[in-house]
C-alpha positions in Angstrom: -0.1 0.1 -0.1 1.2 3.4 -0.8 0.4 6.6 0.7 0.4 10.3 -0.9 2.3 12.8 1.0 -0.1 15.5 2.0 0.2 18.8 0.4 1.0 20.3 3.6 4.0 19.0 4.3 5.1 18.1 0.6 8.0 20.9 0.6 9.6 19.1 3.6 10.7 16.3 1.2 12.1 18.4 -1.5 15.7 18.8 -0.6 17.9 15.3 0.0 21.2 17.3 0.9 22.9 20.8 2.4 21.1 23.3 2.6 18.0 22.0 3.7 15.0 24.1 4.4 16.0 23.9 8.0 19.2 25.4 7.9 17.6 28.1 5.8 15.1 28.9 8.2 17.7 29.1 11.1 19.5 31.6 9.3 16.7 33.8 8.6 15.8 33.9 12.3 17.0 37.6 12.6 14.8 38.7 9.8 12.1 36.6 11.4 12.2 38.5 14.9 12.7 41.9 13.0 8.9 41.5 11.8 7.6 41.9 15.4 8.9 45.3 15.6 6.9 46.6 12.4 3.9 48.6 12.9 1.1 46.4 12.6 2.6 43.9 14.9 3.5 46.5 17.8 -0.4 47.7 17.5 -1.4 44.3 18.2 0.9 43.6 21.3 -0.5 47.2 22.5 -4.2 46.0 22.1 -3.4 42.4 23.6 -1.3 44.2 26.6 -4.2 46.5 27.3 -6.6 43.4 27.7 -4.3 41.9 30.2 -4.4 44.6 32.5 -8.0 43.5 33.6 -7.0 39.6 34.3 -6.1 37.8 37.4 -4.4 34.7 35.5 -2.7 33.9 32.6 -2.9 30.4 31.2 -0.3 29.6 28.1 -1.0 26.7 26.1 0.5 25.1 23.0 1.8 21.8 21.9 5.4 20.7 21.3 7.4 23.6 20.8 4.7 26.1 21.1 3.9 24.4 24.7 7.7 24.9 25.3 7.7 28.5 24.2 4.6 29.1 27.0 6.7 27.9 29.7 9.4 30.2 29.1 6.5 33.0 28.5 5.5 32.3 32.1 8.6 33.6 33.5 8.4 36.8 31.5 5.0 37.6 32.8 5.9 36.6 36.4 8.8 38.9 36.4 7.5 41.7 34.8 3.8 42.0 35.1 3.0 40.1 38.4 0.4 38.5 37.0 0.1 34.8 37.9 0.8 32.4 34.9 0.7 28.5 34.1 1.8 26.9 31.0 -0.3 24.0 29.6 -0.2 21.2 26.7 -3.2 22.4 24.9 -4.6 18.9 24.9 -4.6 18.5 28.7 -5.8 22.1 28.9 -9.0 21.4 26.7 -9.5 18.1 28.3 -9.1 19.3 31.9 -9.6 23.0 32.2 -9.0 24.9 34.9 -11.6 27.2 36.9 -12.5 30.9 36.9 -11.7 31.6 33.0 -13.7 34.3 33.2 -11.2 36.1 35.2 -8.1 34.9 32.7 -6.3 35.2 29.6 -5.5 32.3 27.7 -2.6 32.8 25.3 -2.9 30.0 22.4 0.4 29.5 20.6 0.6 27.7 17.1 3.1 28.2 14.7 0.5 27.1 11.8 -2.5 28.5 13.7 -4.6 25.4 13.0 -3.5 23.1 15.9 -7.2 21.6 17.0 -6.6 21.3 20.5 -5.2 25.0 20.7 -8.5 26.1 18.7 -10.5 23.7 21.1 -8.8 25.8 24.0 -9.7 28.8 22.7 -13.3 28.5 22.2 -13.5 26.7 25.4 -12.3 29.7 27.2 -14.3 32.1 25.4 -17.4 30.6 26.1 -16.6 31.0 29.7 -15.5 34.5 29.2 -11.8 34.6 29.4 -9.9 37.1 27.3 -8.4 35.1 24.3 -4.8 36.0 22.6 -3.4 33.9 19.9 0.5 33.9 18.7 1.0 32.5 15.1 2.8 33.1 12.1 -0.3 32.6 10.1 -2.3 36.0 9.2 -5.5 34.0 7.7 -5.1 30.9 9.9 -8.2 29.4 12.3 -6.4 30.8 15.4 -6.0 34.2 14.2 -9.7 34.7 13.3 -10.8 32.7 16.8 -8.9 34.7 19.0 -9.9 38.5 20.4 -6.1 39.6 20.0 -4.1 38.0 17.2 -0.2 38.5 17.5 1.3 37.9 14.2 4.6 38.4 12.2 7.3 36.1 11.9 7.5 35.5 8.3 4.9 33.0 7.2 5.1 29.1 7.4 8.3 27.1 7.9 8.9 24.3 5.2 11.1 22.2 7.4 8.7 19.7 9.8 11.3 20.7 12.6 10.6 24.1 13.4 13.4 26.3 14.1 13.0 30.1 13.5 9.2 29.9 14.8 10.4 29.3 18.3 12.3 32.1 19.2 9.8 34.3 17.1 7.1 32.9 19.5 9.3 33.7 22.6 10.2 37.2 21.5 6.1 37.6 21.2 5.9 36.7 24.8 8.7 39.2 26.0 7.6 41.7 24.1 4.0 41.4 25.6 5.0 41.3 29.0 7.4 44.6 28.9 4.7 46.1 27.2 2.3 45.2 30.1 4.9 46.3 32.5 5.4 49.6 30.4 1.8 50.5 30.9 1.7 50.0 34.6 5.1 51.8 35.1 6.8 49.2 36.1 10.1 49.7 33.7 9.0 47.9 30.8 10.3 50.8 28.4 13.8 50.1 28.8 12.9 46.2 28.5 11.8 47.2 25.2 14.8 48.6 23.9 16.8 46.0 25.2 14.6 43.4 23.2 14.3 45.8 20.2 18.3 44.4 19.9 17.4 40.9 19.7 17.4 40.5 15.5 20.7 42.0 15.8 22.0 39.9 18.6 20.8 36.5 17.0 22.6 37.5 14.1 25.9 37.8 15.5 25.3 35.1 17.7 24.5 32.8 14.6 27.9 33.6 13.3 30.2 33.4 16.5 28.6 30.3 17.6 29.1 28.2 14.5 32.8 27.5 14.6 32.2 25.8 18.1 29.2 23.7 17.2 30.9 22.5 14.0 33.8 21.4 16.3 31.5 20.1 19.1 29.8 17.7 16.5 33.2 16.6 15.0 34.2 15.5 18.7 31.1 14.0 19.6 30.8 11.2 16.9 30.8 8.5 17.4 27.4 8.6 19.0 27.0 8.9 22.8 24.1 10.0 25.0 23.4 13.8 25.4 21.7 15.5 28.3 20.6 18.8 28.3 20.2 20.7 31.6 19.0 24.0 32.4 16.6 25.9 35.1 14.2 28.6 35.5 13.4 29.9 31.8 16.1 27.8 30.2 14.3 24.6 31.0 12.1 25.3 27.8 15.7 25.4 26.0 16.2 22.1 27.2 13.2 20.6 26.4 12.9 22.1 22.8 16.9 21.0 22.2 16.0 17.5 22.9 12.7 17.6 20.7 14.7 19.1 17.8 17.3 16.3 18.4 14.8 13.8 18.1 12.6 14.9 15.1 15.9 16.2 13.0 18.7 14.1 13.9 16.9 10.8 15.3 19.2 11.4 18.3 17.7 10.0 21.6 18.2 13.1 24.2 17.2 13.9 28.0 16.0 17.1 28.9 16.2 18.0 32.8 15.5 20.7 34.9 18.8 21.5 36.9 17.5 20.4 40.6 15.5 17.4 39.4 19.1 16.1 37.3 20.4 16.2 40.7 17.9 14.2 42.4 18.6 10.5 40.8 18.4 10.9 37.0 22.2 12.1 36.7 23.0 8.6 37.6 22.3 7.1 34.5 25.0 9.6 32.8 28.2 7.5 31.4 31.6 8.2 31.1 32.0 10.2 27.7 28.4 11.2 27.6 27.6 14.8 26.7 26.3 17.5 28.9 25.1 20.6 27.3 24.2 22.9 30.6 22.8 26.1 30.1 24.0 28.4 32.9 23.0 31.8 33.5 23.5 34.6 35.6 20.8 34.2 38.4 19.6 31.7 41.1 20.7 28.5 39.2 24.4 29.3 38.6 25.8 28.2 41.8 23.7 25.0 41.4 25.1 24.6 37.7 28.9 25.0 39.1 28.2 22.4 41.7 26.8 19.9 39.2 29.7 20.5 36.4 32.2 19.7 39.4 30.8 16.8 40.3 30.4 15.4 37.2 33.9 15.7 36.8 34.1 12.3 38.9 32.1 10.7 35.9 33.9 11.9 33.1 31.6 13.5 31.1 32.0 16.1 28.1 30.6 19.2 28.9 29.4 22.2 26.7 28.2 25.1 28.6 25.9 27.8 27.0 26.2 31.0 29.2 25.8 34.6 29.4 28.8 34.6 32.0 32.4 34.2 30.7 33.4 33.1 34.3 30.5 30.7 34.3 31.8 27.0 34.6 35.4 26.1 35.2 37.0 23.3 33.0 34.1 22.9 30.5 35.4 21.4 27.2 33.5 24.1 25.0 31.8 27.3 25.7 29.4 29.3 24.0 29.0 33.0 25.3 25.5 34.7 24.9 24.8 38.3 24.3 26.1 40.5 27.2 23.4 42.7 28.9 20.5 40.5 28.4 18.1 39.5 31.4 17.9 35.8 32.2 14.1 35.9 31.6 15.4 36.6 27.9 18.2 34.3 27.2 15.9 31.4 25.9 15.6 33.5 22.6 19.4 33.2 22.3 20.4 30.0 23.9 18.4 28.1 21.8 20.3 29.0 18.5 23.8 27.6 19.1 21.6 24.5 20.0 19.8 24.5 16.8 23.1 24.6 14.9 24.6 21.7 16.6 21.3 19.6 15.6 21.2 20.4 12.1 24.8 19.8 11.9 24.5 16.4 13.8 21.7 15.4 11.2 24.0 16.2 8.4 27.0 14.0 10.0 24.5 11.0 10.3 23.4 11.1 6.8 19.6 12.1 8.1 17.5 14.4 6.1 16.2 17.0 9.0 13.5 18.5 7.0 11.4 15.7 7.0 11.8 13.8 10.1 11.9 10.0 9.7 9.0 10.1 7.3 11.0 9.1 4.2 10.6 5.6 5.5 7.4 4.4 4.5 6.7 3.0 7.5 7.0 6.1 9.8 5.2 8.3 7.1 2.1 5.6 7.4 2.6 6.2 11.1 2.3 9.9 11.1 -0.5 9.9 8.8 -2.4 7.2 11.4 -1.5 9.8 14.4 -4.8 11.1 15.7 -5.2 14.9 15.1 
């Protein structure tokens, strides 16, 4: 039995060698970020921020990468607005909705704006009197039409199935929204908006500066060994999305752990010679990150540190330094970029086609088409 590739994903099968669509999407991330500073999107952010002034709670929801962006977004909302917030998998939210949605805002996140369970969640929130906000790259999508306040931009649909640029674009929407709420209340958000305005240039510089290290790291990691990505605070989301992309694009099994949880038993499955990618930012988690790195020297791991502090972790085999002067709550926007480079280059080194995940294999295509959506 043969299966026709759905039109919606056919572009992911177009290329069989570098540069794949995933690479081009990653390289175009700075331009995608810049779209959020154009007048129409700035107006959408201002309208959504005004609506958040009257709510008691914010629920952020999505699936996969969109869910992870919601996790990072909660940290910005807590720090900048003081509004209690929580991130949810969209299916779980729709199936087991929280109470008092009439006093809440729901921020639904979907790159295509067509994720069924995200739409179900929006409709549920609207029926119960909640404010609905949608973050999507599709202006004419069902999500953009369904919510009270769509926030668009981003440059349209990615051709690769594993999404790269849409994740930092989604993060920047969260940060701009939270900073605008803070600015509206006189909470210092105006200065943070100026910091965020530098995001496209920071991303462009980081993609250039980090490439030699990630290229060397890929060569050093082969032959295969386990990968553990560990972060705390807002960079738990970075670890989760890095793991997902390793699985999707390179078919590499990987682990993603929150820093404190990593030290409560899971670390014991790390073997000598395995790779630990440690997201160590200035903030409450730095001392623990140093302690974990020191302890793992006894095991004999290979350590890559992604950090905003040049003096963060002594003895790391590789180090990638993020842009200076960026608050910890905004660092996920940049920390993910060298991880994406590593993942793409790993896929090439392993002979994988990162755009189409594993769907060039008919068995996996049949499984994908059989998945309930």
